[in-house]
N, C-alpha and C positions, 0 to 999 in steps of 0.2 A: 099538353101534359108530356108528350114525348120530347118536346123541345126542352121542358124543364128537367126531365131526366137526363137528356143528353148534356144540358148545361151543367147539371149537378155532377155527372160523371167527368165532364171535361174540367170543371173548376175545382170541385171538392173531392174528387176521387170516389164518388158514390156515397159519401157520408155527409150528415148534416153538421156534425160537430167535429171541428179540427183539433187534434191534440197538438201539444207543443212539440212533441218529438217529430211530428210529421211536417213541421215547418221546413226542416232541413231537406226533406224529400220533395217538397213542393217545387214545381217549376211551371212558370206561365208560358203557354205556347205562343209562338210568334204569330202575327197575322198572316193570312195566306198571300198577301200581295208583297211580302218582304223580298220575294225573289225578283220582283220587278225593279227596274232602276228608279231612283228617286225623282227623276225628271218627269216621269209619266204618271207620278202619283197625283191623285186628285186631292182637293182640300179635305174632304171627309176622310180619305185614307191617311193623310198627314195627321189629322186630328186623332184618328184611331192609333196611329203609331206613337204619337206623343203620350196618349193615355197608357199605351202599352209600356213605354219607357218609365212612366211614373210608377206603374204597378211593379215593374221589375225592380226599380230602385227601392220602393217601399218594402218589397219582399226581401231584398238583400239587406236592408237596414234591420228588418225583423230577425233575419238569420244571424246577423252580426251581434245584435243585442242578446239573442238567445245563446249564442256561443259564449259571449262574455259572462252571462249569468251562469252557464254551465261551468266555465272556468273558475268563477268565484266560489261556486258550490263545491267544486273539486278541491280547491285550496282549503275551504272550511273543513271538508271531510278529512283531508290529509292532516290538517292541524289537530282535528279531534282524534284521529287515529294515533298520531304521534303522542299526544297528551295521554291518551288511554294506555298506550304501550309503556310510556315512562312511568305512569302511576302503577301499572302492573309490575314493571321491573322493580320499582321501589318496594312494593308490597312483598314481592318474592325475596328481595334482598333482606328485608326486615325479618321475614319468616325464616330465611336461612340462618341469619344471625341468632334468632331466638332458638332455632333447632340446635345450632352449635352450642349455645349456652346450656340448653337443657341436657344435651348429650354430655357436656362437660360435667354438669352437676351429677348426672346419673353415673358417669364413670368414676367420679370422686367417691360417691357413696358405695359403688361396687368395690372400689379399691379399699375403702375403709372396712367393708364387710370381709373382703379377702384377707386383709391384715388381721382382723379380729379372729377369723377362722384359723389362720395360720398360728396365731398366738395361742389359741385354745388347744389346737392339735399338739403344738410343741409342749405346752404345759402338761397336757394329758400324757404325752410320751415320756416326759421327764418324771412325772409321778409314777407311771407304770414301771419305769426302770428303777426308780428308787425303791418301790415296794418289792420288786423282784430281788434287788440286792439285799434288802433287809431280810427277806425270806431265806435267801441263800446263806446269809451270815448266821441267821438263827439255826438253820439246818446244820451248818458246820459246827456251831457251838454245841448243838444237841448231840451230834455224832461224837464229838470229842468227850462230852460228859458221859455218854453211854459207854465209850471205850474205857474211860477211867473207872467207871463203876464196875464194868465187867472184869477188869484186871484186879480190882480190890476184892470182888466177890469170889473169884476163882483163883485166888493166890495160892491156895493149898493144893491145887491140882498138879500132878506131875508134869514135868516140862514136855515129855513126849506126847502127852494128850492135850496140852494147852493150845498148841497151834491148830490141831484138828478141831477142838471145841471153838476156837476163835473164828476159824473159817466157817464152821457150821453156824456160828452166831451171826456172821456177816452175810451168810448166804441168803439170797432172795430168789423167789421162784422165777421171775422174768427179768430182773435187773441184777445180774451178777456183779458183785463188787470186785475190786482189784485183789488178785491173789497175793497171799502173804508169802514172802520168800522163805525157803526152808532154813532151818537153823536159827530162827528168831525165838528161841526158847527164853522164858523169863528166868534170869539167873537168881531173882529174889524169891522164886517159888520153892517148892520142895525139891531138893537135890538128891533124892534117894537113889535115882538111877546112876548118877555120876559117882556117888559114894560106893555103890555096889561094884561098879567097874573098877574103882580104885582098890577095893578090897580084893577083888579077883586078881588084879595085876600084882598086888602086894603078896598074895598067897603063892602065885606062880614064881615070883621073885624069891620068896623064902624057900620054896622047894628047890629052886636052883642053888640057893645058898647052902642048903643042907648038904648038897653034893660037895660044894667047895669047903664046907666046914668039917668034912670027914678027916680023920687023923692021917689019911694017906697023903694028903697034901701038906701036912705039917712039915716044916724043915727039920732036918736032923739036928739033934742036940737041943731042941727047944722044949721047954717044960710044958706039960699038958695043961696045967692051970693057966699058964701064960697064953697058950694057944686058944683056950676057951675064952679068955678075956679079950684076945685079939678078934676072935670070931664075933663075940658080942658087940665089940666096938664097930666092927665092919658092918654087922647087921644094922646097928643104929644109924651108921652113916648112910647105908643104902636106903633105909626107910626114910631118913630125912631128905635125901636126894629125890626119892620118888614122891614124897610129899611136896617138895618144892616144885617138881615138874607138874604135879596135879594142880597145885595152886596157881602156877603160871598159866596153865591151860584155862583154868576157871577165870582168872583175871582177864585173859585175852577174850574169852567169850563175853564176860561182863562189859569190857570196853567196846567190843563190836556191837553188843546190844545197845549200850549207851549212845554210841555214835549213830546207830540207826534211828533211835528215838530222838536224838538231837536233830538229825536231818529231817525226820518227819515233823518235828516241832518247828524247825526253821521254815519248812515248806508251808506248813499251815499258817505260820506267822506272816510269811510273804503274801499268801493268798488273802489273809485278813487285812493286811496293810493295803494291798491292791484294791480290795473291796472298799476299805475306808477312804482311800484316795479317790476312787470313782464316785463314792457317795459325796465326798467333799466337792469334787468337780461338778457333780450334778446340782448340789445345793448352790454353788457359786453361779453356775449357768442359769439356774432358776431365778436367783436373786438378780443377776444381770438382766435377764429377760423381763423381770418385773420392773426394773429401774430403767432399762434401755428401751423405752417405748417408741413405737413408730408414730410420729406426728405428721399430719398432712397439712400443708400450707397451700393457700391459693395466692399466687404471686401474679401481679400484673405484668404485662409485657413491657420490657424496657427497664425494669427495676433490678434485674439480675444480669450482671455483665459477665460474659464468658470470653475467655481468651481464644477459644476455638469453638467450632460448631458441635463438638462432642458434648454430650450431657455428662457433667461430672458425677462422681460417685460420692454420695453423702452418707454412706453407711457408717463412717467413723466420725460423723459430725456430732457436735455437742450443743445441746440447746441450753443456753444460759440466759440469765436475766440481763436486761439492758443496763440496769444500774451497776452491775459488775463491770461491764465494759467502760461505763462512764467513770467509775471509781478508778479503774486501771488507767484510763486516759488521764484522769486528774493526777494520779500518782506519777505517771510518766512525765506529765507537764511540770509537776513540782520538782521531780528529779532533774529534768532538763533545765529549769530555771536555776536550781542549785548549781548545776554544772556550769551554766552560763555565768552565774555570779562568781563562782570559783575561778573561771577562766578570766573574767574581767579583773578580779582581784590579783590573779597571777600576772596579768598584763600590766596592771598598775604597779605591782611590785617590781617586775622586770624593767618597767619604764623608770621607776625611782632608782633602780640599780644603774641603768644607763645614764641617768642624770647625775648621780653621784660620781660615776666614772668620768663623765664629761667635766664636772667641776674639779675633780681631782687632777685630771689632765690639764685643765685651765690653770689651776694653782701651780702645777709643775712648770708650765710654760711661763707663768708670771715670775716664778722663782728664777728660771733661767734668764728671763729678761732683766730682772733686778741684779743678778750676778753679772750679766754683761754690762749693765749700766755702771755697776761698781768698778768693773775692770776698766771701762772707758774713763770713768772719773779718775782712777788711779793713773792711767796712762795719758791723760789729757795734758797737752802743753799749755802753760800759763802765759798768755800774751799780756801786753800792756793794758788793753781794754779789760781783760778778765781780772788783772790785778786791781784796776780801778774799781771794777764791779765788786771785788772782794774787800777792798780797803775803804772806799768812799761810803759814807753813811747814806747821804741823799743822792744816790746814783740816778734815780729816776728824774729828780728835779734837775740835776746837772745835764742829763741827756736831753731833757725838755728844753733847757736853756740853750744847749748847743744846737738843737734842732731849730729853735727860733732864730738864732744868729745865722745859721745856714740858710734859713728861709729868707731872712732879710738880705743876706748877701746874694742869694739867688734872685730876689726881686730886683736888686740894683743891677745885677749882671743882665737880667732880662731887659730892663729898661735900656741899659747901655747897648745891648745887642739889638734891640729894636731901633734905637737911634742910628747905630752903625748900618743896620739893614736899610733904613730909610735913606741914609747918605749914599750907601752903595747903590741902591735902586735909582736914586737921583742921578748919580754919576753914570750908571748904566744907561739911563734914558738919554743923558747928554751925549754919551758915546754912541748910542744908537742913532741919535740925530746927526752926529758928526759923520758916522759911517754912511748914513743915507745920503748926506751932502757929498761925501767923498765919492760914493758910488755914482751919484748924479754927475759929479764933475768928471769922474772917469768915463762915464758914458758919453758925456759931451766931448771929452778929449778923444775918445775912440772915434766919435763921428768926425771930429776935426782931423784926426789922424787919417781917416779914410779919405776925407776931402784933400788933405795935404798930399797923400800918396797919389791921389788922382792928378792933383795939380803938378806934383813932382814928375809923374810919368809924362804929363803933357809938356811940361817944361823941358824934360829930358828930350822929348822928341823935337821940341822947338830948338833946344840947344844943339841937339845933334844936327838939326836942320840949319840953324843959324851959325853955329860954331862960334859962340861968344863965350869966352873964358871968364870974363868978369861976372857975367850972370851966373855962371855955374858955381863960382866960388861963393857968391852971395847965397845961393840956394843951399850950398853945402853947409855953410855956417848956420844958416837958419835951421836946417835939418839937424845939425849937431846940437843946437840949443834945445830943440824940441826933444831930442833923445835924452839929454841930461835932465830936462824937466820931467819927463816920464819916469826916469830912473829915480829921481827924488820923490816923486809922488808914490811910486811903488814902495820905496823904503818907508815912507811915512805910513802908508796903509798897513804894511807888515808890522811896524812898531805898534800901531794902534790895535791891531788884532792881538798881539802878544799881551798888551795891557788889558784888553777885554777878557782874554782867557784867564789872566791872573786874578782879575776882579771876580770873575765867575767862580773860580776855584775857592777864593776867599769867602764868597757868599755861601757856597756849599758847605765849607768847613764850619762857618758860623751857624748854619742851619742844623748841621749834625751835632754840634756842641750844645745848641740851645734846645733842640728837640731830638734827643737821641732815639726815642721810640719811632719817630717818623723816618 
């Protein structure tokens, strides 16, 4: 049993079941005789060593297989993790897009709510201002009516009490009104105070006149009745002057009062006009706000093209129907087609004008050509051929007959020329043969001459050596004859050459005459 436990501890690590993870930790211990050299091993030890190697090899194979299995499992886990991560990212992306869309819809609805609240507040403010202006206008009209009724009711009150009563009428406990300027008495009321003042002034004036009317101031020599009449006239004049002064003062007061009332009336009118203008402006703004509604559009990205990155201001934009733009485009296209048609018509018309100008120019040039032809006809010299052309009736037939005669003559001359050419060519061939013979003879003579010269030189030497006179004379005569013969032959060759040149020139002349083009 102890051996089994020891073997279990040695081989299995003290456990009966080996886990796969423990394979990598397992290690087979070498046999105890491994430290000995192999030469001293016994057969049994060698057998144990081979078994040990097999076990080690088997263990290494199991480790390698387990390592490969772990690597495959690791790859599968990594692929699974990557797939799970990708699916999670896609889900998060979809959720984020859905969140953005939901927030966009929420913001759109909030913007609609804000626009509606703003429109309601603006409408309420405009209504409040309009009601306030109407109340202010009604208050002003009521005050004006009350003032008019107060003036009518208390028209018989004296002027010195009217202002005080009017101030008391307008006085309020806590809201004092504007003070009335002094001297705003009603000239259309009871003028008893002013009349009394006038009577007092007139009485004082009359008292002063009594002193002037006393007889002490009468001039000497004037009748008393006349003086009394003068004093009466002077009194009347003074009374009339005083009355004019009093009337002028009254008129000035009335004009000042009228001016003040007109100023007040203009001021009230201007205030009423301002109120009416403000009411009109409020009504226009209200109508504009009712018509100029804020419309919210949902546009896809890419359908709105902007020149810059800034968002444009669409506050002054107008929302119109698509049919209006289409009708406008149709009208623009129709106008464009009309313009193009008019331009084409104008082009054709200008083209016709250019063509007419060209035809006119052509006719002018034809006229100039005809005039030039007429001048040429007038100045043309009349030759014999032209006279024949003008006088002979069948000029064409005559010309044709003349041409046929000339053609026959030309044919005869051509035949004769060919015959002469053949004769000349035959003669040229004969001369060429003769020349060749002469050249051959000249060549032979030159050879003979060379031989003769050689023989002459030999004979000269012999003659000089033999000193025979007879032989020398004979040789000299023979030489003289040969010289004469050579001279005759040279003259004959020269004469034949001259004849050959003459014949060749004649042949060239006949060729140029027969074939002038060549």
